[in-house]
C-alpha positions in Angstrom: 52.5 -60.2 7.5 49.9 -62.5 6.0 48.0 -61.8 2.8 44.7 -63.5 2.6 43.3 -64.1 -0.9 39.6 -64.1 -1.8 37.9 -67.4 -2.2 37.6 -66.9 -6.0 41.2 -65.6 -6.5 42.8 -67.1 -9.6 46.2 -68.7 -9.8 47.4 -65.7 -11.8 46.3 -63.3 -9.1 48.1 -65.3 -6.5 51.2 -65.3 -8.6 51.0 -61.5 -9.1 50.9 -61.0 -5.3 53.9 -63.3 -4.9 55.8 -61.3 -7.6 54.9 -58.0 -5.9 56.2 -59.3 -2.6 59.4 -60.5 -4.1 59.9 -57.2 -5.9 60.0 -55.6 -2.4 63.0 -57.8 -1.5 60.9 -60.0 0.7 60.1 -63.7 0.8 56.7 -65.0 -0.1 55.3 -68.3 1.3 52.2 -69.6 -0.5 49.9 -71.4 2.0 47.0 -73.3 0.3 43.9 -73.7 2.5 40.7 -75.6 2.4 38.7 -72.4 1.7 41.3 -69.9 0.3 45.0 -69.3 -0.3 47.1 -67.2 2.0 50.6 -65.8 1.4 52.9 -65.3 4.3 55.7 -62.7 4.1 59.1 -62.9 5.9 62.2 -60.8 5.6 60.6 -57.5 6.4 62.8 -55.7 9.0 60.5 -52.8 9.5 56.8 -51.9 9.1 55.1 -53.0 5.9 52.2 -51.0 4.6 49.2 -53.4 4.1 47.6 -51.0 1.6 50.4 -51.8 -0.9 49.1 -55.3 -1.2 45.4 -54.9 -0.4 45.0 -52.9 -3.6 46.0 -55.9 -5.8 43.4 -58.0 -7.5 42.2 -61.0 -5.6 43.4 -59.9 -2.2 40.9 -59.9 0.6 43.1 -58.4 3.4 46.7 -58.1 4.6 47.1 -58.9 8.3 50.1 -58.1 10.5 51.3 -61.2 12.4 51.8 -60.0 16.0 53.6 -63.0 17.5 57.4 -63.2 17.6 57.0 -66.6 16.0 55.6 -66.2 12.5 55.3 -69.3 10.4 54.3 -71.6 13.3 51.5 -69.3 14.5 47.8 -69.6 14.1 47.8 -66.2 12.5 50.0 -67.6 9.7 47.9 -70.7 9.3 44.5 -71.2 10.8 44.1 -74.9 9.9 45.9 -77.6 11.9 49.0 -79.0 10.2 49.4 -82.7 9.7 52.9 -84.1 9.7 53.6 -87.3 7.7 56.2 -89.6 9.2 56.8 -92.4 6.7 53.1 -92.7 6.0 52.0 -92.1 9.7 50.1 -88.8 10.1 50.5 -86.8 13.2 48.0 -84.0 13.9 44.9 -85.3 12.1 42.0 -87.2 13.5 44.2 -90.3 14.3 45.9 -90.3 17.6 49.5 -91.6 17.1 51.4 -93.6 19.7 55.2 -93.7 19.6 56.7 -96.3 21.8 60.0 -98.1 22.5 63.0 -98.2 24.8 64.8 -95.2 26.0 68.1 -96.5 24.6 69.0 -99.1 22.0 71.0 -101.7 23.9 71.1 -104.6 21.3 69.2 -105.9 18.3 67.5 -108.6 20.5 66.4 -106.0 23.1 65.1 -103.6 20.4 63.3 -106.1 18.2 61.6 -107.7 21.2 60.2 -104.4 22.3 59.3 -103.3 18.8 57.3 -106.4 18.2 55.5 -106.0 21.5 54.5 -102.4 21.0 53.5 -102.9 17.4 51.2 -105.8 18.4 49.6 -103.5 21.0 49.0 -100.7 18.5 52.0 -98.4 18.4 52.6 -96.9 14.9 56.1 -95.5 15.4 59.1 -96.9 17.2 61.3 -94.7 19.5 64.8 -95.6 20.6 67.9 -93.6 21.4 71.2 -94.3 19.7 72.8 -91.2 21.1 71.9 -90.4 24.7 72.7 -87.1 26.3 73.1 -87.9 30.0 73.5 -85.7 33.1 76.5 -87.7 34.2 79.5 -88.3 31.9 79.8 -91.8 33.4 76.2 -92.9 32.4 75.5 -95.0 29.3 75.8 -92.6 26.3 74.2 -94.9 23.7 75.6 -97.2 21.0 75.9 -94.4 18.4 76.1 -95.5 14.8 75.7 -99.1 15.8 72.5 -98.2 17.5 71.2 -96.4 14.4 72.1 -99.5 12.3 70.2 -101.7 14.8 67.1 -99.4 14.5 67.2 -99.6 10.7 67.4 -103.4 10.9 64.5 -103.5 13.3 62.4 -101.2 11.0 63.0 -103.6 8.2 62.1 -106.7 10.3 59.1 -105.3 12.2 57.8 -102.5 9.9 57.7 -99.6 12.3 59.1 -96.2 11.2 61.9 -94.9 13.5 62.0 -91.8 15.7 65.5 -91.1 17.2 67.5 -88.3 18.5 70.3 -86.2 16.9 72.6 -84.3 19.3 74.4 -82.1 16.9 74.4 -80.9 13.2 76.7 -83.8 12.2 74.4 -86.3 13.9 71.4 -85.1 11.7 73.1 -86.6 8.7 73.5 -90.0 10.4 69.8 -90.0 11.5 68.7 -89.0 8.0 70.4 -92.2 6.6 68.9 -94.6 9.2 65.6 -93.2 10.6 62.3 -91.5 9.6 62.0 -88.7 12.2 64.7 -86.5 13.9 64.1 -86.0 17.6 65.6 -82.9 19.2 65.7 -83.4 22.9 64.9 -81.1 25.8 68.6 -80.3 26.4 69.0 -79.2 22.8 65.8 -77.2 22.3 67.8 -74.0 22.0 70.8 -75.5 20.2 70.3 -73.1 17.3 72.9 -74.7 14.9 71.2 -78.0 15.4 67.7 -76.5 14.8 69.0 -74.8 11.6 70.5 -78.1 10.3 67.2 -79.9 11.1 65.4 -77.2 9.2 67.4 -78.1 6.1 66.4 -81.8 6.4 63.7 -83.6 4.5 62.8 -85.6 7.5 60.1 -84.4 10.0 61.3 -83.2 13.4 60.0 -84.0 16.9 61.0 -81.0 19.0 60.8 -81.5 22.8 60.2 -78.6 25.2 63.2 -77.6 27.2 63.3 -78.3 30.9 62.7 -74.7 31.8 61.3 -73.4 28.6 58.2 -71.2 28.2 55.7 -71.9 25.4 56.9 -68.9 23.5 60.5 -70.2 23.7 59.3 -73.6 22.4 57.5 -72.1 19.5 60.4 -69.8 18.6 62.7 -72.9 18.6 60.2 -74.5 16.1 60.3 -71.3 14.1 64.1 -71.8 13.6 63.4 -75.2 12.0 60.5 -74.0 9.9 62.3 -70.8 8.8 65.0 -72.9 7.2 62.4 -74.6 5.0 61.2 -77.6 6.9 57.6 -77.2 7.9 57.2 -80.7 9.3 57.6 -80.1 13.0 55.8 -81.9 15.8 56.1 -80.4 19.3 56.4 -82.5 22.5 55.5 -81.6 26.1 57.8 -83.7 28.2 57.6 -82.0 31.6 59.3 -79.0 33.1 61.5 -78.6 36.1 59.7 -77.3 39.2 60.1 -77.4 43.0 58.1 -80.7 43.1 60.0 -83.8 44.1 57.3 -86.5 43.9 58.0 -86.8 40.2 61.1 -86.4 38.0 59.5 -83.4 36.2 56.1 -81.7 36.2 54.1 -82.7 33.1 52.5 -79.4 32.1 49.4 -80.6 30.3 48.1 -77.0 30.2 50.8 -76.6 27.5 48.7 -78.7 25.1 45.7 -76.4 24.8 48.0 -73.4 25.0 50.0 -74.6 22.0 46.9 -75.4 20.1 45.6 -71.9 20.7 48.9 -70.3 19.5 50.1 -72.6 16.8 48.9 -74.9 14.0 51.7 -77.5 14.7 50.7 -80.8 16.2 51.8 -81.6 19.8 52.4 -84.9 21.5 52.9 -85.6 25.2 55.7 -87.7 26.9 54.4 -88.9 30.3 57.5 -91.1 30.7 60.0 -88.2 31.0 57.2 -86.0 32.3 56.8 -88.0 35.5 59.9 -90.3 35.6 57.8 -92.9 37.5 56.4 -96.1 36.0 53.3 -95.9 38.1 52.4 -92.4 36.8 52.9 -93.1 33.1 49.5 -94.6 32.3 47.2 -92.1 34.2 49.2 -89.2 32.8 49.1 -90.7 29.3 45.3 -90.8 29.5 45.2 -87.3 30.9 47.3 -86.2 27.9 44.7 -87.6 25.5 41.9 -85.9 27.4 43.9 -82.6 27.2 43.8 -82.8 23.4 47.3 -84.1 22.6 47.8 -85.4 19.1 49.8 -88.4 20.3 51.8 -90.0 23.0 55.5 -91.1 23.3 55.9 -93.9 25.8 59.0 -95.7 27.0 58.6 -99.5 27.1 61.1 -102.1 28.2 60.7 -105.8 28.7 63.4 -105.9 31.4 63.4 -102.4 33.0 65.4 -103.6 36.0 68.4 -104.2 33.7 67.8 -101.2 31.4 70.9 -99.1 30.7 68.9 -95.9 30.7 65.7 -94.7 32.5 64.4 -98.2 33.4 62.5 -96.7 36.4 60.1 -94.9 34.0 59.7 -97.6 31.4 56.5 -99.6 31.5 56.3 -103.3 30.7 54.9 -104.5 27.4 51.7 -105.9 29.1 51.2 -102.5 30.8 51.6 -100.8 27.4 49.0 -103.1 25.8 46.6 -102.3 28.7 47.3 -98.6 28.1 46.5 -98.9 24.4 43.1 -100.5 25.3 42.3 -97.6 27.6 43.4 -95.1 24.9 41.1 -96.8 22.4 38.1 -96.4 24.8 39.0 -92.8 25.5 39.9 -91.6 22.0 36.3 -91.5 20.6 35.3 -89.1 23.4 37.9 -86.7 22.1 36.7 -87.3 18.5 39.9 -89.3 17.7 40.7 -92.6 16.1 43.5 -94.9 17.1 45.5 -96.8 14.4 47.9 -99.7 14.7 47.4 -103.4 15.1 
């Protein structure tokens, strides 16, 4: 349930509502807004009578939240959330671009790519230290060494780091070396990992599972938010279909669907979404046109020797060209592009 306060409600009236909710054995979540304060309620196992709260001073109305996901829904919060990643906002007017290699291979490889994408306008650096691969014989990442390389590159280049954690233990390692925890498609419903990320102070980039519905994605986000971490960014990265002309099918209809259902920001990953270098740029532009809050792009200066997903990584020159096209398109979508 969501209790909406009147515009002129006083802090004392808000606190009285919070105390009343707590006296019922429930949890109150105060949600400041531009126009008025709302108070979300969780912990109610059965039906809660709205009249018990609407009679309190300062209360405008009490609304039942009908979605199975509560705190990430538009019913809970009408205004768009903006997630701050080490000073880089995701979800506001500025379109954010996250770029870098699929996997960290060496300091030289990572810093070369980081400098190139920063010069072109990227504001966050992606790079995998832990790589969940379909085959056990494929490159699995450098692990802790990869995280240490990312931290060193951040210091030398100045881009905040987005990198993946595979399990609850890995979250602690990422917290010590990076600025945003990525939860990959294969782990979207790893509930122990989601709960651990929910206890972190770092923001979370949550990728849609390979066969996940929008509701399942939002419920996964609810796991993180319900543990106390409201800073979640969703990512559409393609779903598995019968099509074989691309690695996955990039479901751009998910972007407006998510924005209709949730206040959380959503970015698009045309690299994994298509798996083909020649499709990345057009689908990145389509993602911006669909209303995505940002892009996550794989870039490699030597994709032919890349240890992971070289076939979908674009060259630094192609990334710079993409950024120029994004800058021309962004104003049409009432967006700004930072970086450089």
